[in-house]
C-alpha positions in Angstrom: 166.1 70.1 141.9 169.3 68.2 140.8 171.7 70.1 138.6 171.6 68.8 135.0 175.1 67.6 134.0 176.8 66.1 131.0 175.7 62.5 130.9 179.2 61.2 131.5 179.3 63.1 134.8 176.7 60.7 136.1 179.1 57.8 135.6 181.7 59.7 137.6 179.2 60.4 140.5 178.2 56.8 140.5 181.8 55.6 140.6 182.7 58.0 143.4 179.6 56.9 145.5 180.5 53.2 145.1 184.1 53.9 145.9 182.9 54.6 149.5 179.9 52.3 149.5 182.2 49.5 148.8 184.0 49.9 152.2 182.6 46.7 153.4 185.0 44.8 151.2 187.7 46.2 153.4 186.3 44.2 156.2 189.5 42.1 156.6 191.1 45.2 158.2 188.4 45.4 160.8 188.2 41.6 161.2 191.9 41.5 162.2 191.5 44.4 164.6 188.4 43.0 166.2 190.1 39.6 167.0 193.0 41.5 168.5 191.0 44.1 170.5 187.9 42.1 171.4 189.2 38.5 171.5 188.4 38.3 175.1 184.8 39.4 174.4 183.9 36.8 171.9 185.7 37.9 168.7 187.4 35.1 166.8 188.1 34.1 163.2 184.5 33.0 162.7 182.4 35.6 164.8 184.4 38.5 163.5 183.2 37.5 160.0 179.5 37.7 161.1 179.0 41.5 160.6 180.4 41.4 157.1 178.2 38.3 156.1 175.2 39.9 157.6 175.9 43.2 155.7 176.3 41.3 152.4 172.9 39.5 153.0 171.2 42.7 153.8 172.9 44.4 150.8 171.1 42.1 148.5 167.8 42.5 150.3 168.1 46.3 150.2 168.6 46.1 146.4 165.2 44.6 146.0 163.4 47.3 147.9 165.6 50.0 146.4 164.8 48.9 143.0 161.1 49.2 143.6 161.6 52.6 145.2 163.8 53.9 142.4 161.3 52.8 139.8 158.6 54.8 141.6 160.4 57.8 143.1 163.6 58.3 141.0 167.2 57.8 142.0 168.0 60.9 143.9 165.6 60.5 146.9 166.4 56.8 147.2 170.2 57.4 147.0 170.1 60.1 149.7 168.1 57.9 152.0 170.4 55.0 151.4 173.7 56.9 152.0 172.3 58.5 155.0 171.4 55.2 156.6 174.8 53.8 155.4 176.7 56.6 157.3 174.5 56.5 160.2 175.2 52.8 160.4 179.0 53.4 160.7 178.4 56.0 163.4 176.1 53.7 165.3 178.7 50.9 165.1 181.0 53.1 167.1 178.8 52.3 170.1 179.1 48.4 169.8 181.9 48.2 172.5 179.6 49.5 175.1 177.3 46.5 174.8 177.7 43.4 177.0 177.6 41.4 173.7 179.8 43.5 171.4 180.0 41.2 168.3 176.3 40.3 168.2 175.6 44.0 168.6 178.0 44.9 165.8 176.5 42.3 163.6 173.1 43.8 164.0 174.2 47.3 163.5 176.6 46.7 160.6 174.5 44.1 159.0 171.2 45.9 159.3 172.1 49.6 158.8 175.3 49.5 156.7 174.0 46.5 154.6 170.7 48.0 153.8 172.1 51.4 153.3 174.6 50.0 150.8 171.8 48.4 148.8 169.8 51.6 148.8 172.7 53.7 147.8 174.2 51.3 145.1 171.0 50.5 143.1 170.4 54.1 142.0 173.8 54.5 140.7 173.4 51.6 138.3 169.8 52.5 137.1 170.9 56.1 136.6 173.9 55.0 134.4 171.9 52.7 132.2 169.2 55.3 131.6 171.7 57.9 130.5 173.6 55.3 128.3 170.8 53.2 126.7 173.0 51.8 124.0 175.9 51.0 126.2 174.3 49.7 129.3 177.0 47.1 130.0 179.9 49.5 129.7 177.9 52.2 131.8 177.0 49.9 134.6 180.6 48.4 134.5 182.2 51.8 135.0 179.9 52.7 137.8 180.3 49.4 139.8 184.0 49.5 139.2 184.1 51.9 142.3 183.1 49.0 144.5 186.0 46.9 143.2 188.5 49.7 143.7 187.2 50.5 147.1 189.6 48.3 149.1 192.6 50.0 147.4 191.5 53.3 149.0 189.4 52.5 152.1 191.5 49.6 153.5 194.6 51.7 154.0 192.5 54.5 155.4 190.6 52.2 157.8 193.9 50.6 158.7 195.4 53.9 159.6 192.6 55.0 161.7 192.5 51.8 163.6 196.2 52.1 164.2 195.9 55.8 165.2 192.8 55.4 167.4 190.7 52.2 167.8 187.9 50.3 166.1 184.9 52.2 167.5 186.5 55.6 166.8 187.3 54.4 163.2 183.6 53.6 162.8 182.6 57.0 163.9 185.1 59.0 161.8 184.3 56.9 158.7 180.5 57.6 159.3 181.1 61.3 159.4 183.3 61.2 156.3 180.7 59.2 154.3 177.9 61.5 155.3 179.8 64.6 154.3 180.8 63.2 150.9 178.0 60.8 149.9 174.9 63.0 150.4 176.1 65.8 148.1 177.0 63.2 145.4 173.6 61.5 145.9 171.9 64.8 145.3 173.3 65.0 141.8 171.7 61.7 140.6 168.7 62.0 138.3 167.1 60.2 135.3 167.1 61.8 131.8 163.9 63.8 131.0 161.0 62.0 129.6 161.4 61.4 125.9 165.2 62.0 126.0 167.3 60.1 123.5 171.1 59.8 123.1 172.8 61.7 120.3 172.1 60.2 116.9 175.8 59.9 116.1 176.3 58.0 119.3 173.5 55.6 118.4 174.9 55.1 114.8 178.4 54.3 116.2 177.0 51.8 118.7 178.0 48.2 118.1 175.6 46.6 120.6 174.4 43.5 119.1 171.1 43.4 120.9 168.0 45.4 122.1 165.7 44.6 125.0 163.3 41.8 124.0 160.6 42.3 126.6 159.0 44.6 129.1 158.2 42.2 132.1 157.1 43.2 135.6 158.7 41.6 138.7 155.9 39.0 139.3 156.2 37.6 135.7 159.9 37.8 136.0 159.8 35.5 139.1 157.7 33.0 137.0 160.1 32.9 134.1 162.6 30.1 133.5 165.4 32.6 132.4 165.3 34.4 135.8 166.1 31.3 137.7 168.7 30.3 135.2 170.4 33.6 135.6 169.9 33.6 139.3 171.6 30.2 139.5 174.5 31.4 137.2 174.9 34.5 139.5 175.0 32.3 142.7 177.6 30.0 141.1 179.8 32.8 139.9 179.8 35.0 143.1 180.2 31.9 145.3 183.5 31.0 143.5 184.6 34.6 143.4 184.0 35.2 147.1 185.7 31.9 147.9 188.9 33.5 146.6 188.3 37.1 147.5 187.7 36.3 151.1 190.9 34.1 151.4 193.3 35.7 148.8 195.9 36.6 151.4 195.8 33.1 152.9 195.8 31.4 149.5 198.8 33.3 148.4 200.8 32.4 151.6 199.7 28.8 151.7 199.8 27.8 148.0 202.1 30.3 146.5 204.4 30.4 149.7 204.3 34.2 149.5 205.7 36.5 152.3 203.4 38.8 154.1 204.2 41.6 151.7 203.7 39.6 148.6 200.4 38.2 149.9 199.2 41.7 150.6 200.1 42.6 147.0 198.1 39.6 145.9 195.0 41.2 147.5 195.7 44.4 145.7 196.1 42.6 142.4 192.7 40.9 143.0 191.0 44.3 143.7 192.4 45.8 140.6 191.4 43.0 138.3 188.1 42.8 140.0 187.4 46.5 139.3 188.8 46.2 135.7 186.6 43.2 134.9 183.4 45.3 135.3 183.8 47.8 132.3 185.6 45.1 130.2 182.9 42.5 130.4 180.2 45.1 130.5 181.6 46.3 127.1 181.7 42.7 125.8 178.1 42.2 126.8 177.2 45.2 124.7 179.1 44.3 121.7 178.4 40.6 121.9 175.5 39.6 124.2 175.2 38.8 127.9 175.1 35.0 127.0 178.3 35.1 125.0 180.0 37.1 127.8 178.9 34.5 130.4 180.3 31.7 128.4 183.6 33.5 128.3 183.6 34.2 131.9 182.8 30.7 133.0 185.5 29.3 130.6 188.1 31.7 132.3 186.8 30.8 135.8 187.3 27.1 134.9 190.8 27.9 134.1 191.3 29.9 137.2 190.0 27.0 139.5 192.3 24.6 137.6 195.3 26.8 138.1 194.6 27.2 141.8 194.0 23.5 142.3 197.3 22.4 140.9 199.6 25.4 141.6 202.5 25.4 144.0 204.2 28.6 142.9 203.6 32.4 142.9 203.0 32.9 139.2 200.2 30.4 138.6 198.6 31.5 142.0 198.7 35.1 141.0 197.3 34.2 137.6 194.4 32.3 139.2 193.7 35.0 141.6 193.7 37.6 138.8 191.4 35.6 136.5 188.9 35.0 139.4 188.9 38.7 140.2 188.3 39.9 136.6 185.5 37.3 136.1 183.9 38.1 139.5 183.8 41.9 138.5 182.3 40.9 135.1 179.3 39.4 136.8 178.4 42.8 138.3 178.3 44.4 134.9 176.9 41.5 132.8 174.1 40.6 135.0 172.4 44.2 134.9 172.7 43.9 131.0 171.1 40.5 131.0 168.3 41.8 133.2 167.7 44.6 130.8 167.9 42.4 127.8 165.3 39.9 128.9 163.1 42.0 131.2 163.2 45.5 129.8 163.7 49.0 131.2 160.4 49.8 132.8 161.0 47.8 136.0 164.8 47.6 135.7 165.4 48.7 139.3 163.3 46.1 140.9 164.0 43.3 138.4 167.7 43.6 138.9 167.3 43.9 142.6 165.5 40.5 142.6 168.3 39.0 140.5 170.9 40.5 142.9 169.6 38.4 145.8 171.8 35.6 144.2 174.8 37.8 145.0 174.1 37.7 148.6 173.3 34.0 148.6 176.6 33.2 146.8 178.6 35.4 149.2 177.2 33.9 152.3 177.7 30.3 151.0 181.3 31.0 150.0 182.3 32.8 153.2 181.2 29.9 155.3 181.8 26.9 153.0 185.3 28.0 152.1 186.5 28.4 155.6 184.7 25.1 156.7 186.5 23.2 153.9 189.9 24.6 154.8 189.3 23.8 158.4 188.1 20.3 157.7 190.7 19.3 155.1 193.6 21.5 156.2 193.9 23.1 152.8 192.1 25.1 150.1 192.7 22.5 147.4 189.4 20.7 147.9 187.6 23.9 147.6 189.1 24.5 144.3 188.1 21.1 143.1 184.6 22.0 144.1 185.1 25.3 142.2 186.1 23.3 139.0 182.8 21.4 139.2 180.7 24.6 139.7 182.5 26.3 136.8 181.7 23.4 134.6 178.0 23.5 135.7 178.0 27.3 135.0 179.4 26.8 131.6 176.7 24.3 130.7 174.0 26.4 132.3 175.1 29.5 130.3 174.1 27.6 127.1 170.5 27.6 128.4 170.4 31.4 128.5 167.5 32.4 126.2 164.7 34.9 126.0 161.6 34.4 128.2 158.6 32.9 126.5 156.4 35.9 127.2 157.7 39.0 125.4 155.2 41.4 127.1 154.2 40.9 130.6 154.1 44.1 132.6 152.5 44.0 136.0 
Protein backbone atom coordinates (compact mmCIF):
# COMPACT_ATOMS: atom_id res chain seq x y z
CA UNK A 1 0.00 0.00 0.00
CA UNK A 2 1.36 3.40 -0.99
CA UNK A 3 2.27 5.89 1.73
CA UNK A 4 -0.26 8.72 2.05
CA UNK A 5 1.57 12.03 1.61
CA UNK A 6 0.67 15.71 1.60
CA UNK A 7 -0.93 16.33 -1.78
CA UNK A 8 1.83 18.68 -2.87
CA UNK A 9 4.28 15.80 -2.57
CA UNK A 10 2.57 14.04 -5.48
CA UNK A 11 3.54 16.96 -7.71
CA UNK A 12 7.16 16.60 -6.58
CA UNK A 13 7.09 12.85 -7.24
CA UNK A 14 5.61 13.35 -10.70
CA UNK A 15 8.10 16.07 -11.56
CA UNK A 16 10.99 13.88 -10.42
CA UNK A 17 9.77 10.93 -12.45
CA UNK A 18 9.35 13.02 -15.59
CA UNK A 19 12.81 14.51 -15.14
CA UNK A 20 14.15 11.04 -15.96
CA UNK A 21 11.37 9.88 -18.26
CA UNK A 22 12.17 12.90 -20.46
CA UNK A 23 15.68 11.60 -21.21
CA UNK A 24 14.59 10.98 -24.80
CA UNK A 25 14.77 14.75 -25.31
CA UNK A 26 18.54 14.47 -24.83
CA UNK A 27 18.71 12.26 -27.92
CA UNK A 28 20.90 14.78 -29.78
CA UNK A 29 23.77 13.66 -27.52
CA UNK A 30 23.27 10.03 -28.55
CA UNK A 31 22.68 10.99 -32.16
CA UNK A 32 26.06 12.68 -32.51
CA UNK A 33 27.82 9.80 -30.78
CA UNK A 34 26.09 7.21 -32.95
CA UNK A 35 27.18 8.96 -36.13
CA UNK A 36 30.75 9.12 -34.85
CA UNK A 37 30.99 5.57 -33.48
CA UNK A 38 28.74 3.71 -35.92
CA UNK A 39 29.02 5.75 -39.11
CA UNK A 40 30.60 2.80 -40.87
CA UNK A 41 27.66 0.59 -39.82
CA UNK A 42 24.80 2.68 -41.17
CA UNK A 43 24.49 5.61 -38.76
CA UNK A 44 24.08 8.97 -40.49
CA UNK A 45 22.21 12.21 -39.84
CA UNK A 46 18.91 10.60 -40.90
CA UNK A 47 19.15 7.04 -39.57
CA UNK A 48 20.50 8.18 -36.20
CA UNK A 49 17.23 10.08 -35.74
CA UNK A 50 15.04 7.02 -36.28
CA UNK A 51 15.22 5.62 -32.71
CA UNK A 52 14.05 8.95 -31.29
CA UNK A 53 11.26 9.30 -33.86
CA UNK A 54 10.09 5.74 -33.13
CA UNK A 55 10.17 6.40 -29.39
CA UNK A 56 8.05 9.55 -29.72
CA UNK A 57 5.52 7.70 -31.86
CA UNK A 58 5.28 4.83 -29.37
CA UNK A 59 5.17 7.32 -26.50
CA UNK A 60 1.88 8.65 -27.83
CA UNK A 61 0.56 5.12 -28.43
CA UNK A 62 1.53 4.13 -24.90
CA UNK A 63 -0.37 7.11 -23.52
CA UNK A 64 -3.64 5.74 -24.93
CA UNK A 65 -3.30 2.28 -23.39
CA UNK A 66 -1.85 3.69 -20.18
CA UNK A 67 -4.82 6.01 -19.84
CA UNK A 68 -7.30 3.14 -19.98
CA UNK A 69 -5.17 1.12 -17.55
CA UNK A 70 -4.90 4.02 -15.07
CA UNK A 71 -8.65 4.56 -15.17
CA UNK A 72 -9.13 0.87 -14.34
CA UNK A 73 -6.21 -0.08 -12.07
CA UNK A 74 -5.02 3.23 -10.63
CA UNK A 75 -1.74 5.06 -11.18
CA UNK A 76 0.70 3.05 -9.03
CA UNK A 77 0.55 -0.30 -10.84
CA UNK A 78 0.64 1.31 -14.26
CA UNK A 79 3.52 3.62 -13.35
CA UNK A 80 5.61 0.79 -11.87
CA UNK A 81 5.06 -1.31 -14.99
CA UNK A 82 5.86 1.66 -17.22
CA UNK A 83 9.11 2.71 -15.56
CA UNK A 84 10.25 -0.91 -15.39
CA UNK A 85 9.79 -1.30 -19.14
CA UNK A 86 11.44 2.11 -19.63
CA UNK A 87 14.53 1.12 -17.63
CA UNK A 88 14.65 -2.35 -19.20
CA UNK A 89 14.51 -0.70 -22.61
CA UNK A 90 17.65 1.30 -21.88
CA UNK A 91 19.43 -1.79 -20.63
CA UNK A 92 18.33 -3.77 -23.69
CA UNK A 93 19.63 -1.00 -25.95
CA UNK A 94 23.12 -1.70 -24.60
CA UNK A 95 23.14 -4.82 -26.79
CA UNK A 96 22.37 -3.09 -30.10
CA UNK A 97 26.00 -3.03 -31.20
CA UNK A 98 26.08 -6.83 -31.23
CA UNK A 99 23.50 -6.95 -34.00
CA UNK A 100 24.50 -7.13 -37.69
CA UNK A 101 22.06 -4.23 -38.16
CA UNK A 102 22.76 -1.97 -35.18
CA UNK A 103 20.62 1.05 -36.08
CA UNK A 104 17.45 -0.89 -37.03
CA UNK A 105 17.91 -2.95 -33.85
CA UNK A 106 18.30 0.19 -31.75
CA UNK A 107 15.23 1.71 -33.41
CA UNK A 108 13.14 -1.32 -32.45
CA UNK A 109 14.45 -1.50 -28.89
CA UNK A 110 14.47 2.21 -28.12
CA UNK A 111 11.27 2.95 -29.99
CA UNK A 112 9.34 -0.03 -28.67
CA UNK A 113 10.48 -0.41 -25.07
CA UNK A 114 11.64 3.08 -24.12
CA UNK A 115 8.81 4.78 -26.04
CA UNK A 116 6.04 2.61 -24.60
CA UNK A 117 7.58 2.72 -21.14
CA UNK A 118 7.65 6.51 -21.28
CA UNK A 119 3.95 6.64 -22.10
CA UNK A 120 3.00 4.22 -19.33
CA UNK A 121 5.15 6.09 -16.82
CA UNK A 122 4.18 9.62 -17.86
CA UNK A 123 0.39 9.26 -17.99
CA UNK A 124 -0.07 8.31 -14.30
CA UNK A 125 1.89 11.36 -13.13
CA UNK A 126 -0.59 13.70 -14.85
CA UNK A 127 -3.76 11.89 -13.82
CA UNK A 128 -2.55 11.70 -10.21
CA UNK A 129 -1.73 15.41 -10.15
CA UNK A 130 -5.11 16.55 -11.48
CA UNK A 131 -7.01 14.26 -9.08
CA UNK A 132 -5.27 15.80 -6.07
CA UNK A 133 -5.69 19.36 -7.41
CA UNK A 134 -9.20 19.41 -8.93
CA UNK A 135 -9.51 23.20 -8.85
CA UNK A 136 -6.04 23.83 -10.26
CA UNK A 137 -5.70 21.10 -12.84
CA UNK A 138 -3.78 23.19 -15.36
CA UNK A 139 -1.21 24.37 -12.85
CA UNK A 140 -0.84 20.90 -11.31
CA UNK A 141 -0.32 19.16 -14.65
CA UNK A 142 2.01 21.97 -15.72
CA UNK A 143 4.26 21.49 -12.69
CA UNK A 144 4.41 17.73 -13.20
CA UNK A 145 5.21 17.84 -16.92
CA UNK A 146 7.77 20.57 -16.30
CA UNK A 147 10.11 17.72 -15.46
CA UNK A 148 10.15 16.60 -19.08
CA UNK A 149 11.11 20.08 -20.24
CA UNK A 150 13.90 20.31 -17.67
CA UNK A 151 15.19 16.82 -18.40
CA UNK A 152 17.78 17.80 -21.05
CA UNK A 153 19.35 20.25 -18.60
CA UNK A 154 20.16 17.29 -16.32
CA UNK A 155 20.26 14.19 -18.50
CA UNK A 156 22.10 15.57 -21.55
CA UNK A 157 25.27 16.43 -19.59
CA UNK A 158 25.04 13.10 -17.76
CA UNK A 159 24.67 11.11 -20.99
CA UNK A 160 27.42 13.15 -22.62
CA UNK A 161 29.82 12.44 -19.75
CA UNK A 162 29.08 8.72 -19.77
CA UNK A 163 29.52 8.48 -23.54
CA UNK A 164 32.85 10.33 -23.26
CA UNK A 165 33.96 8.15 -20.34
CA UNK A 166 32.79 4.83 -21.79
CA UNK A 167 30.79 4.39 -25.04
CA UNK A 168 27.18 4.47 -26.27
CA UNK A 169 26.20 0.85 -25.35
CA UNK A 170 27.64 1.16 -21.83
CA UNK A 171 25.85 4.48 -21.37
CA UNK A 172 22.53 2.84 -22.18
CA UNK A 173 23.22 0.11 -19.61
CA UNK A 174 24.27 2.48 -16.82
CA UNK A 175 21.31 4.79 -17.43
CA UNK A 176 18.94 1.83 -17.38
CA UNK A 177 20.26 0.69 -14.00
CA UNK A 178 19.98 4.24 -12.63
CA UNK A 179 16.41 4.64 -13.92
CA UNK A 180 15.30 1.34 -12.41
CA UNK A 181 16.78 2.22 -9.02
CA UNK A 182 15.21 5.70 -8.88
CA UNK A 183 11.94 5.45 -10.80
CA UNK A 184 10.41 2.32 -9.27
CA UNK A 185 10.47 3.69 -5.69
CA UNK A 186 8.99 6.98 -6.92
CA UNK A 187 6.26 5.19 -8.91
CA UNK A 188 5.28 3.22 -5.81
CA UNK A 189 4.30 6.49 -4.12
CA UNK A 190 1.62 7.42 -6.66
CA UNK A 191 -2.02 7.02 -5.67
CA UNK A 192 -5.37 8.71 -6.20
CA UNK A 193 -7.22 10.47 -3.38
CA UNK A 194 -9.66 8.25 -1.46
CA UNK A 195 -13.22 8.07 -2.76
CA UNK A 196 -15.20 11.15 -1.78
CA UNK A 197 -12.11 13.24 -0.99
CA UNK A 198 -12.42 16.97 -1.57
CA UNK A 199 -9.76 19.70 -1.35
CA UNK A 200 -9.84 21.99 1.68
CA UNK A 201 -12.73 24.47 1.57
CA UNK A 202 -10.44 27.48 1.91
CA UNK A 203 -8.50 26.32 -1.16
CA UNK A 204 -11.70 26.02 -3.17
CA UNK A 205 -12.82 29.44 -1.97
CA UNK A 206 -9.55 31.02 -3.08
CA UNK A 207 -9.59 29.31 -6.44
CA UNK A 208 -9.91 31.62 -9.39
CA UNK A 209 -10.54 28.99 -11.99
CA UNK A 210 -13.09 30.33 -14.43
CA UNK A 211 -14.57 26.97 -15.43
CA UNK A 212 -15.79 23.57 -14.35
CA UNK A 213 -15.96 20.36 -16.43
CA UNK A 214 -19.02 20.55 -18.67
CA UNK A 215 -19.39 16.86 -19.49
CA UNK A 216 -18.54 13.28 -18.55
CA UNK A 217 -17.88 11.62 -21.90
CA UNK A 218 -16.39 8.20 -22.57
CA UNK A 219 -13.71 7.55 -25.21
CA UNK A 220 -16.04 6.31 -27.95
CA UNK A 221 -18.22 9.40 -27.74
CA UNK A 222 -15.11 11.57 -27.51
CA UNK A 223 -13.86 10.23 -30.84
CA UNK A 224 -17.21 11.14 -32.42
CA UNK A 225 -17.15 14.71 -31.12
CA UNK A 226 -16.12 17.67 -33.23
CA UNK A 227 -14.21 19.33 -30.40
CA UNK A 228 -11.91 16.32 -30.05
CA UNK A 229 -10.73 16.61 -33.64
CA UNK A 230 -10.47 20.38 -33.38
CA UNK A 231 -8.28 20.01 -30.30
CA UNK A 232 -6.35 17.18 -31.97
CA UNK A 233 -5.61 19.38 -34.96
CA UNK A 234 -4.50 22.24 -32.71
CA UNK A 235 -2.20 19.86 -30.85
CA UNK A 236 -0.63 18.59 -34.09
CA UNK A 237 -0.03 22.12 -35.39
CA UNK A 238 1.47 23.37 -32.15
CA UNK A 239 3.75 20.41 -31.51
CA UNK A 240 4.89 20.27 -35.14
CA UNK A 241 6.02 23.90 -34.99
CA UNK A 242 7.61 23.36 -31.60
CA UNK A 243 9.54 20.27 -32.61
CA UNK A 244 10.69 21.97 -35.80
CA UNK A 245 12.61 24.42 -33.61
CA UNK A 246 13.42 22.05 -30.72
CA UNK A 247 15.01 19.49 -33.02
CA UNK A 248 17.12 22.11 -34.78
CA UNK A 249 17.73 24.85 -32.18
CA UNK A 250 21.50 24.40 -32.21
CA UNK A 251 21.71 24.61 -36.00
CA UNK A 252 19.23 27.50 -36.17
CA UNK A 253 21.30 29.53 -33.72
CA UNK A 254 24.45 28.90 -35.75
CA UNK A 255 23.05 29.40 -39.24
CA UNK A 256 20.62 32.28 -38.63
CA UNK A 257 22.08 33.91 -35.52
CA UNK A 258 25.71 33.29 -36.57
CA UNK A 259 26.37 31.92 -33.09
CA UNK A 260 29.53 30.19 -31.95
CA UNK A 261 29.36 26.57 -30.78
CA UNK A 262 29.17 27.67 -27.15
CA UNK A 263 26.42 30.22 -27.80
CA UNK A 264 24.45 27.74 -29.90
CA UNK A 265 24.65 25.24 -27.03
CA UNK A 266 23.38 27.97 -24.70
CA UNK A 267 20.45 28.50 -27.08
CA UNK A 268 19.47 24.87 -26.54
CA UNK A 269 19.58 25.41 -22.77
CA UNK A 270 17.43 28.55 -23.09
CA UNK A 271 14.91 26.58 -25.11
CA UNK A 272 14.76 23.85 -22.46
CA UNK A 273 14.26 26.36 -19.63
CA UNK A 274 11.48 28.26 -21.43
CA UNK A 275 9.91 24.98 -22.51
CA UNK A 276 9.71 23.83 -18.90
CA UNK A 277 8.55 27.23 -17.63
CA UNK A 278 5.72 27.41 -20.15
CA UNK A 279 4.03 24.38 -18.63
CA UNK A 280 3.04 25.78 -15.22
CA UNK A 281 2.60 29.28 -16.68
CA UNK A 282 0.04 28.36 -19.32
CA UNK A 283 -1.44 25.69 -17.09
CA UNK A 284 -2.22 28.43 -14.56
CA UNK A 285 -3.61 30.68 -17.29
CA UNK A 286 -5.86 27.83 -18.46
CA UNK A 287 -7.17 27.57 -14.89
CA UNK A 288 -7.78 31.29 -14.41
CA UNK A 289 -9.10 32.03 -17.90
CA UNK A 290 -10.03 28.98 -19.92
CA UNK A 291 -8.12 26.55 -22.16
CA UNK A 292 -9.54 28.35 -25.21
CA UNK A 293 -8.20 31.74 -24.16
CA UNK A 294 -4.84 30.20 -23.31
CA UNK A 295 -4.69 28.62 -26.78
CA UNK A 296 -5.47 31.94 -28.47
CA UNK A 297 -2.59 33.60 -26.61
CA UNK A 298 -0.25 30.70 -27.36
CA UNK A 299 -0.91 30.79 -31.09
CA UNK A 300 -0.52 34.57 -31.16
CA UNK A 301 2.90 34.17 -29.51
CA UNK A 302 3.80 31.33 -31.85
CA UNK A 303 2.89 33.52 -34.81
CA UNK A 304 5.30 36.15 -33.47
CA UNK A 305 8.02 33.56 -32.91
CA UNK A 306 7.80 32.25 -36.47
CA UNK A 307 7.83 35.82 -37.81
CA UNK A 308 10.98 36.61 -35.82
CA UNK A 309 12.78 33.48 -36.97
CA UNK A 310 11.79 33.98 -40.60
CA UNK A 311 13.32 37.48 -40.82
CA UNK A 312 16.08 37.36 -38.21
CA UNK A 313 19.79 37.63 -38.90
CA UNK A 314 21.11 38.29 -35.41
CA UNK A 315 21.38 36.61 -32.04
CA UNK A 316 18.82 38.63 -30.09
CA UNK A 317 15.78 38.04 -32.34
CA UNK A 318 16.82 34.41 -32.89
CA UNK A 319 17.05 33.79 -29.15
CA UNK A 320 13.71 35.54 -28.64
CA UNK A 321 12.08 33.41 -31.36
CA UNK A 322 13.53 30.23 -29.87
CA UNK A 323 12.44 31.21 -26.34
CA UNK A 324 8.88 32.06 -27.45
CA UNK A 325 8.60 28.77 -29.32
CA UNK A 326 9.82 26.89 -26.26
CA UNK A 327 7.44 28.51 -23.81
CA UNK A 328 4.44 27.93 -26.10
CA UNK A 329 5.43 24.34 -26.82
CA UNK A 330 5.60 23.69 -23.10
CA UNK A 331 2.21 25.32 -22.69
CA UNK A 332 0.52 22.76 -24.95
CA UNK A 333 1.50 19.97 -22.57
CA UNK A 334 -0.36 21.69 -19.70
CA UNK A 335 -3.28 23.31 -21.53
CA UNK A 336 -4.35 20.22 -23.46
CA UNK A 337 -4.91 18.06 -20.35
CA UNK A 338 -6.98 20.93 -18.93
CA UNK A 339 -8.98 21.18 -22.17
CA UNK A 340 -9.60 17.43 -22.13
CA UNK A 341 -10.89 17.64 -18.56
CA UNK A 342 -13.03 20.69 -19.32
CA UNK A 343 -14.87 19.13 -22.25
CA UNK A 344 -14.71 15.39 -21.48
CA UNK A 345 -14.72 15.23 -17.68
CA UNK A 346 -12.71 13.33 -15.06
CA UNK A 347 -14.20 9.83 -15.14
CA UNK A 348 -12.30 8.78 -18.28
CA UNK A 349 -9.57 11.39 -18.03
CA UNK A 350 -6.67 8.98 -18.51
CA UNK A 351 -7.80 7.37 -21.74
CA UNK A 352 -9.38 10.53 -23.17
CA UNK A 353 -6.19 12.53 -22.81
CA UNK A 354 -4.24 9.54 -24.09
CA UNK A 355 -6.29 9.66 -27.30
CA UNK A 356 -5.70 13.39 -27.61
CA UNK A 357 -1.98 12.91 -26.97
CA UNK A 358 -1.60 10.89 -30.18
CA UNK A 359 -1.53 14.30 -31.87
CA UNK A 360 1.73 14.98 -30.03
CA UNK A 361 3.32 11.94 -31.66
CA UNK A 362 2.05 12.86 -35.12
CA UNK A 363 3.25 16.45 -34.81
CA UNK A 364 6.64 15.27 -33.62
CA UNK A 365 7.25 12.82 -36.46
CA UNK A 366 6.01 15.28 -39.10
CA UNK A 367 8.28 18.06 -37.81
CA UNK A 368 11.36 15.89 -37.39
CA UNK A 369 11.32 14.77 -40.98
CA UNK A 370 9.69 17.75 -42.68
CA UNK A 371 12.01 20.28 -41.02
CA UNK A 372 15.12 18.41 -42.07
CA UNK A 373 13.78 17.79 -45.56
CA UNK A 374 12.96 21.48 -46.10
CA UNK A 375 16.43 22.51 -44.99
CA UNK A 376 18.12 19.94 -47.22
CA UNK A 377 15.96 20.91 -50.20
CA UNK A 378 16.21 24.69 -49.87
CA UNK A 379 19.54 24.96 -48.07
CA UNK A 380 18.03 27.02 -45.22
CA UNK A 381 15.41 26.93 -42.48
CA UNK A 382 13.67 30.11 -43.63
CA UNK A 383 11.13 28.28 -45.79
CA UNK A 384 10.19 26.11 -42.82
CA UNK A 385 9.48 29.24 -40.77
CA UNK A 386 7.25 30.61 -43.53
CA UNK A 387 5.29 27.39 -43.31
CA UNK A 388 5.26 27.83 -39.53
CA UNK A 389 3.74 31.28 -39.98
CA UNK A 390 0.92 29.79 -42.03
CA UNK A 391 0.36 26.99 -39.52
CA UNK A 392 0.25 29.50 -36.65
CA UNK A 393 -2.38 31.54 -38.47
CA UNK A 394 -4.45 28.39 -39.04
CA UNK A 395 -4.06 27.47 -35.38
CA UNK A 396 -5.17 30.93 -34.26
CA UNK A 397 -8.32 30.69 -36.37
CA UNK A 398 -8.98 27.11 -35.33
CA UNK A 399 -8.72 28.11 -31.66
CA UNK A 400 -11.79 30.28 -32.17
CA UNK A 401 -13.73 27.07 -32.92
CA UNK A 402 -13.02 25.56 -29.50
CA UNK A 403 -16.39 25.06 -27.83
CA UNK A 404 -18.12 22.42 -25.66
CA UNK A 405 -19.31 19.17 -27.25
CA UNK A 406 -22.98 19.00 -28.14
CA UNK A 407 -23.57 16.00 -25.92
CA UNK A 408 -22.94 16.89 -22.28
CA UNK A 409 -23.40 13.40 -20.84
CA UNK A 410 -22.22 10.47 -22.88
CA UNK A 411 -20.38 7.91 -20.76
CA UNK A 412 -19.45 4.60 -22.30
